[in-house]
Structures are given as structure tokens and as C-alpha cells.
C-alpha positions as CSV (number, residue, x, y, z in Angstrom):
1,M,0.0,0.3,0.1
2,A,1.6,3.4,-1.0
3,T,0.5,6.6,0.4
4,C,1.9,9.4,-1.8
5,F,1.6,12.1,0.8
6,T,4.0,11.7,3.8
7,G,6.3,14.2,3.7
8,N,6.9,16.0,7.2
9,V,7.2,19.8,7.6
10,A,9.2,20.5,11.0
11,Q,7.2,23.8,12.0
12,P,3.8,23.7,10.6
13,T,2.4,27.2,9.8
14,G,-0.6,28.5,8.9
15,F,-3.5,26.4,7.5
16,A,-1.3,23.4,7.7
17,L,-1.1,24.0,11.5
18,A,-4.8,24.5,12.1
19,C,-5.5,21.1,10.4
20,Q,-3.7,19.3,13.1
21,L,-4.7,21.6,15.8
22,D,-8.8,21.1,14.7
23,K,-7.9,17.0,15.4
24,G,-6.6,18.1,18.9
25,L,-2.7,17.5,18.3
26,G,-0.7,20.1,19.7
27,A,1.8,21.8,17.1
28,D,4.7,19.9,18.8
29,V,3.1,16.4,17.6
30,D,5.0,15.3,14.4
31,Y,1.6,14.5,12.9
32,M,2.7,12.7,9.9
33,A,5.1,10.5,11.8
34,M,2.0,9.5,13.6
35,R,0.3,9.4,10.2
36,R,2.8,7.1,8.7
37,A,2.0,5.5,12.1
38,E,-1.7,4.6,11.5
39,D,-0.4,3.4,7.5
40,Q,1.4,0.8,9.5
41,A,-0.9,-0.3,12.0
42,A,-4.1,-0.3,9.2
43,C,-1.2,-2.6,7.1
44,E,-0.7,-4.8,9.5
45,A,-4.5,-5.8,10.3
46,L,-4.3,-6.3,6.2
47,S,-1.2,-8.1,6.1
48,A,0.0,-5.9,3.5
49,R,3.0,-3.8,3.7
50,A,3.5,0.0,3.9
51,T,5.1,2.2,1.1
52,H,5.6,6.0,2.2
53,L,6.5,8.5,-0.9
54,P,7.9,11.8,1.0
55,F,5.6,14.1,-1.2
56,L,3.6,16.8,1.1
57,E,-0.4,17.1,1.6
58,A,-1.9,20.0,0.2
59,P,-2.1,22.2,3.6
60,H,1.7,22.4,3.1
61,R,2.1,23.5,-1.1
62,G,-0.2,26.5,-0.9
63,Y,-4.0,25.6,-0.1
64,T,-4.6,27.8,2.9
65,S,-8.6,26.3,3.3
66,A,-10.5,23.8,3.6
67,Q,-12.4,25.3,0.5
68,M,-8.8,25.0,-1.5
69,L,-8.4,21.8,-0.7
70,F,-12.2,20.8,-2.5
71,A,-11.8,23.1,-5.3
72,A,-9.4,23.7,-8.6
73,R,-5.6,22.7,-8.5
74,L,-3.2,25.4,-8.2
75,T,-1.8,26.6,-11.8
76,D,1.4,26.1,-10.2
77,D,0.8,23.0,-8.1
78,R,3.1,20.6,-10.3
79,I,3.4,17.8,-7.7
80,V,1.7,15.2,-10.2
81,D,4.8,15.6,-12.1
82,D,6.9,14.1,-9.6
83,V,4.0,12.0,-8.2
84,A,3.8,10.1,-11.4
85,A,7.4,9.4,-11.6
86,A,7.7,7.5,-8.2
87,V,4.2,5.8,-8.7
88,A,6.5,4.6,-12.2
89,E,9.0,3.5,-10.3
90,L,7.5,2.2,-8.0
91,L,5.3,-0.3,-10.5
92,V,8.6,-1.2,-11.8
93,A,9.8,-2.6,-8.7
94,E,6.6,-4.2,-7.1
95,R,5.2,-5.5,-10.7
96,P,2.0,-5.6,-9.6
97,D,-1.0,-7.5,-11.2
98,L,-3.4,-4.8,-10.3
99,V,-3.4,-1.4,-9.5
100,L,-5.9,0.8,-7.4
101,G,-6.4,4.0,-6.7
102,P,-9.2,6.4,-6.1
103,L,-12.4,7.5,-8.1
104,C,-11.9,11.1,-6.8
105,I,-15.5,11.2,-5.1
106,G,-15.3,14.3,-2.6
107,N,-12.5,15.9,-4.9
108,H,-10.1,16.4,-2.5
109,V,-7.1,18.1,-4.3
110,D,-4.8,15.5,-3.4
111,H,-6.6,12.6,-4.9
112,P,-7.1,13.7,-8.7
113,I,-3.5,14.3,-8.1
114,V,-2.8,10.3,-7.6
115,L,-5.3,9.5,-10.1
116,E,-3.4,10.7,-13.1
117,A,-0.1,9.6,-11.7
118,I,-1.9,6.6,-11.6
119,R,-2.9,7.5,-15.4
120,R,-0.2,8.2,-16.8
121,S,2.4,5.5,-15.0
122,A,0.4,2.6,-15.3
123,A,-1.0,2.1,-18.8
124,D,0.3,-1.5,-18.4
125,H,-1.8,-2.6,-15.4
126,T,-5.0,-3.4,-14.8
127,V,-6.1,-0.5,-12.9
128,L,-9.8,-0.5,-10.5
129,L,-10.7,2.6,-8.5
130,W,-12.5,2.4,-5.4
131,E,-15.2,5.5,-3.8
132,D,-13.4,7.6,-1.5
133,W,-14.6,6.9,1.7
134,P,-15.6,8.4,4.0
135,Y,-16.5,11.6,0.7
136,A,-18.6,8.5,-1.0
137,D,-21.1,8.2,1.9
138,R,-21.5,12.6,2.0
139,E,-22.2,12.5,-2.6
140,D,-25.9,12.3,-3.2
141,R,-24.8,10.8,-6.4
142,V,-22.7,8.0,-5.3
143,A,-26.4,6.1,-4.0
144,A,-27.6,5.9,-7.7
145,M,-24.2,4.5,-8.8
146,P,-24.2,0.8,-9.8
147,A,-21.6,-1.3,-7.5
148,V,-20.5,-4.4,-6.8
149,I,-19.4,-5.2,-3.4
150,E,-18.1,-8.5,-2.5
151,R,-19.7,-10.3,0.3
152,L,-17.1,-10.3,2.9
153,T,-16.9,-12.9,5.6
154,P,-16.5,-12.3,9.1
155,E,-12.6,-12.2,9.6
156,T,-12.6,-9.8,6.3
157,R,-15.0,-7.5,7.8
158,A,-13.5,-7.7,11.1
159,R,-9.8,-6.9,9.4
160,R,-11.4,-3.9,7.9
161,I,-13.0,-2.6,10.6
162,A,-9.2,-3.1,12.3
163,A,-7.3,-0.8,9.3
164,C,-10.1,1.6,9.1
165,A,-9.7,1.9,13.0
166,A,-6.3,2.3,12.8
167,Y,-6.2,6.2,11.4
168,G,-7.2,7.0,15.0
169,S,-6.4,11.0,13.9
170,Q,-9.3,10.6,11.8
171,L,-12.0,9.1,13.6
172,G,-13.3,11.7,15.7
173,F,-13.8,14.2,13.0
174,Q,-14.7,12.1,10.8
175,F,-17.0,9.8,11.8
176,G,-17.3,10.6,15.7
177,G,-15.4,7.9,16.9
178,V,-14.5,4.5,16.4
179,E,-17.8,3.3,17.6
180,A,-19.2,5.2,14.6
181,M,-16.8,4.6,12.1
182,T,-17.8,0.5,12.6
183,E,-21.3,1.0,12.9
184,R,-21.0,2.3,9.2
185,T,-18.5,0.8,7.9
186,E,-21.0,-2.7,9.0
187,R,-24.0,-1.2,7.1
188,I,-22.4,0.2,4.2
189,A,-21.3,-3.0,2.6
190,E,-25.5,-4.1,3.1
191,E,-26.4,-0.9,1.7
192,R,-24.0,-0.7,-1.8
193,F,-24.4,-4.9,-2.3
194,Y,-26.2,-5.5,-5.8
195,P,-26.2,-9.0,-6.4
196,L,-25.1,-10.5,-10.0
197,R,-26.7,-10.6,-12.6
198,A,-26.5,-12.6,-16.0
199,Y,-27.6,-10.1,-19.0
């Protein structure tokens, strides 16, 4: 599992610092180190391996408000070139059978950058896109989209919950805590499941 935007800024300021403080984390907390540790814990729950690319998140690249995070990419934000090159190198090294990436529901500015990087570098690979969640949960148009979600075994569902629960820095403001996330995760598979039909 590769996370593209995990680069550190030693002393964040402005909106970048506000994003950290809003989650109840002090200015002295190494937020990106915490996020990398969360990735590692999630990967352990999924029996996966975490890879962290060193690129800076949008609040460290000139996006100075929450509104900007979900608006058009800044004209001088050319990070996609570097991300695409790094993803290409990763694909050569890992030789995956399948590449997964974001569908970009919710339009967080970093997600289309990752998708564009995948499109540039994975032309010779099979690519599947996932619904960006929990953003997908907040989009009316998603409910109307045809979707097939595999029936999960109890063990797989438990691993999915454990992986989500690893992201403690995100659970409060995204869901209201671990219990609410667990309940929503359990329900969404039932809501989004459509039986396969032969045509």
C-alpha cells in the first residue's frame, strides 16, 4: 500500500498547523509521523506492507483553507509530475498484477493528483478505482451509482474494521469515533451490495 503524501514539515504554520490543531493535536506533535504509523498499523491488520512516498500534503503546498482543498488545483501546483514518476518507479519495482486508486469522489485535491499519476504511469496495468470513503458517503450521486461489493467473510470484515480503526487521528472528525465508524462500515456493505446478474 503506497501513501503518496507523507512528507514532513518540521514546523507547520497557518492552515497546515490549523488542520493539526483542529484534531486536538498540539503544535509539537509530528503529525505526519503519526499518519505513517497509522498506515503501518492498518497494513498490519490487512497483512500488507506500507510504502510512504515523501510528497507534501496540499496544506503544505499552498492550499490555505478547507474550501481550497476541494476546489480546482492551483495552477502552480505541479506535484503530479513527481508523483507520477515515483509511482512509475514503484510499479517497476513491485510488478503488481492489479493497481488500485481513488475514484476522486469528494474531489479532495490530492486524490485527482494520485489518479492522474496512476493514469500516466500504469497504462500497461489493470487499474481498479475505489470510492473515496467517507467522502462517498456524503455524495448524493453515489447512491445512484451501480456498484458491486463482494460479500465479506466475518474475518475479512473484522480486518477491514481494524484497518480503519488504525487511523485514530481521523476518526473523531470524520465519524465521531471508533464506534460510529464501526457501525457505519458494517452497514455500508449491505447498503451498497447489488447481486450480480447475468445478461
